[in-house]
C-alpha positions in Angstrom: 0.0 0.1 0.2 1.2 3.0 -0.9 0.4 4.8 2.6 3.2 2.7 4.5 5.7 5.0 2.9 4.3 7.9 4.7 3.6 6.7 7.8 0.3 4.9 7.6 -0.8 1.4 8.5 -2.3 -0.6 6.1 -6.1 0.5 5.8 -9.1 -1.5 5.4 -10.6 -0.9 1.6 -13.4 1.3 3.2 -11.5 3.4 5.1 -8.7 3.8 2.2 -11.2 4.4 -0.5 -13.9 6.2 1.7 -11.1 9.0 2.4 -10.0 9.5 -1.1 -13.9 9.8 -2.0 -14.1 12.4 0.6 -11.1 14.5 -0.7 -12.4 14.0 -4.4 -15.8 15.1 -3.0 -14.3 18.2 -1.5 -12.2 18.8 -4.9 -15.6 18.7 -6.8 -17.0 21.1 -4.3 -14.4 23.8 -4.5 -14.0 23.5 -8.0 -17.7 24.4 -9.0 -17.7 27.2 -5.9 -14.7 28.6 -7.6 -16.2 28.1 -10.8 -19.3 30.2 -9.8 -17.8 32.9 -8.0 -15.7 33.7 -11.4 -19.0 33.4 -13.5 -19.6 37.2 -13.8 -18.7 39.3 -16.5 -15.7 41.3 -14.8 -13.8 37.9 -14.3 -13.9 37.1 -18.3 -10.0 37.1 -17.9 -9.0 33.7 -16.5 -6.1 33.5 -14.3 -4.1 30.1 -14.6 -3.1 28.2 -11.7 -0.5 25.3 -12.2 -0.8 25.0 -15.8 -4.7 24.8 -15.5 -6.7 27.4 -16.7 -9.2 28.6 -14.3 -12.1 30.8 -14.7 -15.8 30.6 -15.3 -16.9 27.1 -16.0 -19.4 26.1 -18.6 -22.6 24.6 -18.0 -21.7 21.6 -19.1 -18.8 21.6 -16.8 -21.2 22.6 -13.9 -23.8 19.7 -14.7 -20.6 17.4 -15.3 -19.4 18.3 -11.5 -22.7 18.1 -10.0 -23.0 14.8 -11.4 -19.9 13.3 -10.1 -20.7 14.5 -6.6 -23.8 13.1 -6.9 -22.6 9.5 -7.8 -20.0 10.1 -4.7 -22.9 10.8 -2.5 -25.4 8.1 -3.8 -23.0 5.1 -4.2 -24.4 2.2 -2.3 -21.2 -0.1 -2.3 -19.7 -0.8 0.9 -16.1 0.2 0.2 -16.9 3.4 -2.0 -20.5 4.5 -0.6 -20.4 3.6 2.7 -16.7 4.5 3.2 -17.4 7.7 1.6 -20.3 8.1 4.3 -18.4 7.0 7.2 -15.4 9.4 6.0 -17.6 12.7 5.5 -19.1 12.2 8.9 -15.6 12.1 10.7 -14.4 15.0 8.5 -17.7 17.2 9.4 -17.6 16.5 13.0 -13.4 16.4 13.8 -12.5 18.3 10.5 -9.9 17.0 8.2 -6.7 17.1 10.0 -8.0 15.2 13.1 -9.4 12.9 11.0 -6.5 11.8 9.1 -4.5 11.7 12.4 -6.8 9.3 13.9 -6.5 7.4 10.8 -3.1 7.2 10.7 -2.9 6.2 14.4 -5.9 3.5 14.4 -6.5 2.7 10.8 -10.0 3.6 11.2 -12.3 6.7 11.0 -13.1 8.5 14.3 -16.7 8.2 15.5 
């Protein structure tokens, strides 16, 4: 497992994939929020960050982002779906840094 090199113990699939899904969901939320903040006419000049052009999101991009968020939220699988929901509860309750620390120490989500 790639986490071993970074001081993490082996994780169960639901914890490993769940926290990955939480991060993907958070990224989608941030991208959608950034795209909507930049959607006014005054921000027609897009900025660049890390080589990726940022700026207003097209309707297609917003819909695609919302679709992926919904897919993560409604996944019925024990590994990805239940893992995401458990991870999201932990992150909402304890914050991301504390949740990651707890995972590193115990290999499980905090409850």
